[in-house]
SELUMMI-533309 format. One record per residue (C-alpha): residue in three letters; x, z, y. Coordinates in pm, whole numbers, plus 50000, padded with zeros to 5 digits. Example, Ala and Ser with C-alpha at 12.3 -4.5 7.8 and 13.67 -1.06 7.14 Angstrom:
residues 2
ALA512305078049550
SER513675071449894
end
This chain:
residues 343
UNK078274180232759
UNK076954206532564
UNK076654241432747
UNK077124274632509
UNK074394300632627
UNK073244331332461
UNK069904323732307
UNK068474353532464
UNK068054340832838
UNK069014367133074
UNK066224370333380
UNK068774362833625
UNK070874333233440
UNK073214313333739
UNK072594278633774
UNK074534258633600
UNK077664244833723
UNK077704207133710
UNK080564178433779
UNK080754158134091
UNK078824125234038
UNK080764098833805
UNK079474073533996
UNK079474074334377
UNK076424063734544
UNK075714028234682
UNK077614014034958
UNK074644000935203
UNK075783975135453
UNK074883982835814
UNK072093972536011
UNK072783945536257
UNK070493929636526
UNK069553900936284
UNK068103926036038
UNK065993947136268
UNK062973935236449
UNK060823961536635
UNK057113957836583
UNK056073981036936
UNK057763983837224
UNK057204020437190
UNK059944033937008
UNK058324061836829
UNK056314033136651
UNK059304017036497
UNK059454021636106
UNK062874026136058
UNK063394044535724
UNK064884080635755
UNK065264075536165
UNK061944070736209
UNK060764093036490
UNK057354105836517
UNK054524085636632
UNK053084086936954
UNK049284093436801
UNK047824084037154
UNK048854051937165
UNK045984030337198
UNK047014003836965
UNK046334023336659
UNK042854032036800
UNK040334009136570
UNK037224020836728
UNK035894032037092
UNK033624058036872
UNK036614076036773
UNK039474091036978
UNK042834106836889
UNK041934140837002
UNK041564158336704
UNK045254174536663
UNK044254208036821
UNK041894212936507
UNK044314215836255
UNK045994254836257
UNK048714247435991
UNK051864231336053
UNK052324197935904
UNK054824206135698
UNK052514224235462
UNK050094196135476
UNK049044184935106
UNK050324150935176
UNK053684165735263
UNK053794188534934
UNK052854157434737
UNK055914141834906
UNK058054171934836
UNK057204169934455
UNK058254133834436
UNK061414138334637
UNK062084171834383
UNK061714150034059
UNK064344121234196
UNK066684144834279
UNK066634164833964
UNK066654134733750
UNK069654121233940
UNK071734156833906
UNK070884154533531
UNK072294117133479
UNK075314124333695
UNK075644154533440
UNK075964132033158
UNK077944110133293
UNK079624079633133
UNK079904093232781
UNK077794079332476
UNK074454094032469
UNK073094109032191
UNK069704099932041
UNK068054129932131
UNK069284125732488
UNK068064089632479
UNK064324102932387
UNK064214128632621
UNK065154105632928
UNK062674085532813
UNK060444106532813
UNK060744123533111
UNK060674088933299
UNK057414080333166
UNK056034112033332
UNK057654106133655
UNK056594067733667
UNK052954076333593
UNK053174104533849
UNK054324079234134
UNK051904050534054
UNK048784077734071
UNK050324090934416
UNK050134054934532
UNK046994051534378
UNK045744079934552
UNK047084066334889
UNK045784030934869
UNK042364036234707
UNK041514073034855
UNK043324082635136
UNK044154050235370
UNK040874037135335
UNK039614065235522
UNK042654061835774
UNK041374027835836
UNK038024035135956
UNK039254049636245
UNK043034038236291
UNK044484006636292
UNK046854015636006
UNK050473998035960
UNK050303973135627
UNK053583976335604
UNK053224013735432
UNK051044002135176
UNK053313967835109
UNK056143994435016
UNK054684004734754
UNK055103970834599
UNK058863970734671
UNK059084008934472
UNK057443995634209
UNK059933965234130
UNK062363994334174
UNK060574013133923
UNK060403984333685
UNK063913976733660
UNK064554015633590
UNK061644009533305
UNK063463976933146
UNK066584002233111
UNK064494025432879
UNK062744002432699
UNK063363997532307
UNK067163988332262
UNK067633983832621
UNK070354011332565
UNK072193985732364
UNK071403953432596
UNK072073971232945
UNK075513987732892
UNK077644002633086
UNK080593979033177
UNK083054004133205
UNK082904016132876
UNK085013991132655
UNK083544006232340
UNK080103992832444
UNK078714027932438
UNK075144034232557
UNK075694058932859
UNK073334073633116
UNK075594054433406
UNK073164017633417
UNK070374041933486
UNK072194062433760
UNK072994032233971
UNK069284019533938
UNK067904054434036
UNK070034057634364
UNK068754023734432
UNK065584035434385
UNK066174067034598
UNK067434050234886
UNK064574032834925
UNK061504058734823
UNK063094086335046
UNK062824065335353
UNK059364053835246
UNK058114088635219
UNK059514101035557
UNK057984070835753
UNK054644081935599
UNK055024114935727
UNK056244106636058
UNK053194081236124
UNK050444080335860
UNK050244118835824
UNK050134126836248
UNK047654094436294
UNK045444114136014
UNK045484148736211
UNK044244131136560
UNK041754112636420
UNK040264136036175
UNK039364170236166
UNK040284193135860
UNK037024195335776
UNK036344156335746
UNK039704155135556
UNK039024184235300
UNK036584160535055
UNK039454138035054
UNK042034160234938
UNK039624177034675
UNK038984142134498
UNK042504134934501
UNK043374168634320
UNK040244163434113
UNK041204131433960
UNK045094139133912
UNK046274143033546
UNK047194179633410
UNK050694172333445
UNK050544151333766
UNK048924182633955
UNK051244207833782
UNK054364187833943
UNK052364192434283
UNK051604232034213
UNK054954236434095
UNK056894226434352
UNK055314242634644
UNK057404268534774
UNK057004304034739
UNK055384302934360
UNK051754317534309
UNK051624331234653
UNK052444302034820
UNK050154281634620
UNK047404309434686
UNK048354301335060
UNK047844262335013
UNK044444270034823
UNK043304289235134
UNK044344263635369
UNK042374237735202
UNK039484261435104
UNK039694260034743
UNK038014291934562
UNK041194310534457
UNK039724314934098
UNK040624275934057
UNK044164291634022
UNK042954304933666
UNK040804279633577
UNK042844249033667
UNK046154252333847
UNK047954278333629
UNK047394258133331
UNK048424226233495
UNK051554241033593
UNK052734255233239
UNK051654220633116
UNK054364203933372
UNK056924229233325
UNK056644224932928
UNK056324191632931
UNK058974179333201
UNK060804209033314
UNK062124217632972
UNK063334182532894
UNK065254184333198
UNK066824220433090
UNK067574207332753
UNK069694176132908
UNK071274199533101
UNK072014229432862
UNK072834200832596
UNK070594214432361
UNK068044193032147
UNK065614221332049
UNK064964228932399
UNK062944197632433
UNK060354213232160
UNK059974249932277
UNK057694240332572
UNK059574264232803
UNK056884276733067
UNK058324304533277
UNK060904299533526
UNK062994322933401
UNK063594301733096
UNK063994270933290
UNK066944285433529
UNK069304252433507
UNK066454227933590
UNK064864249233886
UNK068094257334057
UNK069664222334100
UNK071094213034422
UNK070024175334549
UNK072874149934617
UNK072714139434950
UNK071664102835018
UNK074654082635157
UNK072894058035401
UNK074574053435744
UNK072374041835907
UNK069424053735695
UNK067884023935502
UNK064024015435527
UNK062273995335207
UNK062413957935274
UNK059273950335380
UNK060053974535671
UNK061023960536010
UNK064253973936022
UNK065473961935666
UNK068413958535404
UNK068003932935183
UNK069943933834831
end
């Protein structure tokens, strides 16, 4: 529903109180022994979705060549949580969380035309963002890792599973799909956000475990077999090829605002002037193109989609969303994983 707000936005506007989800999270069946198969006797190497433990980087089965030992971890001075790979994942997770809350806020009422357009436009941006991220991993980062590491094929294969989920969501946004794929709980046949919310939760239930698996396996192996100086050119190559909006999402979601971004830049050896030359403008573009769409949908104000709001005080609702938890017990791993739930 619309939200009555003073057009003169206060500098400390409170977050918008949102209703509980109109649709419950999907029920995921419990894993059984028939659906579980460990690829290693070492429990720390088992890929098990959100239950995946930190990999044992000294496990010799990961060593691809005698010339390179897993002895580089001590060269990394920043914690793994502030690594650029984790920050990129955090941006994706934040977008998924925000869109889930927006879809739930819209509920099962009939959508207005401008709302359909805003949802579709935001999804197009997220779709491109995730595809670009996968491309960065598959064509830039992972080939480097494979030079020294026996990298689990499953982690790249999961990308195909995720793309399949994304294609289902795209089908809901295609021309005419709002009428073709309707919420069956509405007898009047109204086009609502409910079908997208159901598909979104299935997408989230596969994406989040995949990201966790990469952070528990891929990233520690990278830091064990490579020094920061060896990885820095790869990071710079990835940042250089990103679109303005995708780079903006990465910058926007780094905790601590400009100060946090500057700390990341120092960590990666990026000159401070790049903030003014590139990063600040990319963040503004992302806020104006994507965050403002979410703000409009939460406010119920179509005009907000065209105002290009770029400052955080103008986007209080989009920037203060509390994510909904993943209701998975036990945690789910993507279907290509040794520990899988197949729909």
